[in-house]
N, C-alpha and C positions, 0 to 999 in steps of 0.2 A: 761391025759396030755392036751387034747383039752379043757376039762372042766376048768382046771386051767388057761389056756390061756384066755378063755372068762371071767373068774372071774377077772383076772388081768386087762383086758381091761375095764371091767365095773367099777372097782375101779378107774382106771386112768380117765375115763370120768367123774365120779361123783366128783372126786377131782378137776378136772379142772373147772367143773360147780360151785363147792362150792367156789373156790377162784376167780372166775370171770376171769379166764385166757382167753385172746383173742389171738388166734394163729396168727392173722394178725397184732398184735401190735408189733412195734419195737422201740428201742431207739438207738440213736447214742452212741456208746460205746468207741469212740476214741476222742482224744482232739479236732480234727477238721475232717470234712469229706466233700468231694466234691460231689455235686449232679450234675448229667450229663443228657444230652438230650437223650442218648441212652446207651445200655448195654456194655460199654467199655471205656477205657481211651482215645480212639481216638475221642470220642464224646465231643462236647462242654461242658465245665463246666458252669452251669447255676447259681449255688449258693454254697457258702461255709457255713456250719453250724457247731455248736459247740456241745460238749458233752451233752447228755441227750435230744437232739431234738427228739420228737416223730413222728412216721409215721405209716400209715397203709400199709401193704404189699398187692399189687395187683396181681403180678405175678413174676415168676422167669425165668431167661434165663441164663443158665450156672451158673457162679459165681456171677451174678448180680441180683438185686431185683428192680422191679419197685414199687415205693412207692408213697403215697399220703400224703400231709401235711394238716394242719388245714384249709387252704383255698381251698382245693380240687385240688391244682396243683400237677402234676405228674412229677416224676424224677426217675433217676436210681442211685443206690448206690451199691458198692461192699459189699457182704455179710459179709466180715471180719470186717467191720466197725460198725456193728450193733449187738444188743443183744435183746432177749426177756426175759431175766432173772429178770427184774424188771420193774416197771411202771415209766413212765416219763411224763412230761407235758410241755406245751408251753403257754406263756402268750398271750391272745387274743387281747389286745389293749394297746396302748401307755399310759404312765403315770399311771401304775398300782402299787398300794401300796402293799408292803410286810410288814407283821406284826410280832411282837415279840410273839404274842399269838393268839389263835384261835377265835378272835372276833374283831370288830372295836373299842372296848374299849381299846385294847392293842395299844401301840405306834407303829409307823412305824419303820422299821429298818433304820440304818444310811445310807444305800446304796439304799434306796427306794426314789422315784418310779423307776420302770423298764419299758423298752420299749416292744412293741409287738415283738414276736418271741424270747423272753428271755426263755431259756430252763432250766428245773429243773428235778431232780430225786424226785419222790414221796416216802417219808419215811413212812408216815401213813396218814390216813384220820380220822377226828373226826367231826361227824355231817356234816356241809356244808363247812368244812375247810380241807385243805391239808397241812401237814408239809413237807417241801421240803428242798433240798440242791442244790446249784448250782455247777458248775464245779470247783469253787475255794474253796468250802467247807463252804460257808456262808449258814446258815440255817434260814428259815423263814416260816411263815404261810401265806396262800393265800386262798381267798374264791374260792370255786369250780366253781362258775359261771364265773370267770375271766381266767380260764385255759382250755385247751384241753388236756385231759389225754389219754394216750395209754399205 
């Protein structure tokens, strides 16, 4: 029985290593989410973010998670508003082009360019490019150097 448990744990660890799972990575999984100064609704709202905004988890206090964004800023968010079931990304600078294919030879999308903090769900990566979807369902390719993925 104990041997089966250790084998199962080893398989889980190897699987997570193979897929690059980051236990600290989170994505906003709600249409909108408030980021707060402390762990509770009584704390000041500092920022409102949209679906697919990525964060790194720093610590937990009850139902609240302290998270860090791409700039290193720290906030608190309720755990029901986030997921680690998929990868997401955020654009690192203003006026970033989104492309119809995985190279600069492909045209930009009609809704390109986008601003810094534009959040995306990562569907796949191919070489130095990520195929993404935004909260409205628009899909596009973006160079990995232009996004922060969690």
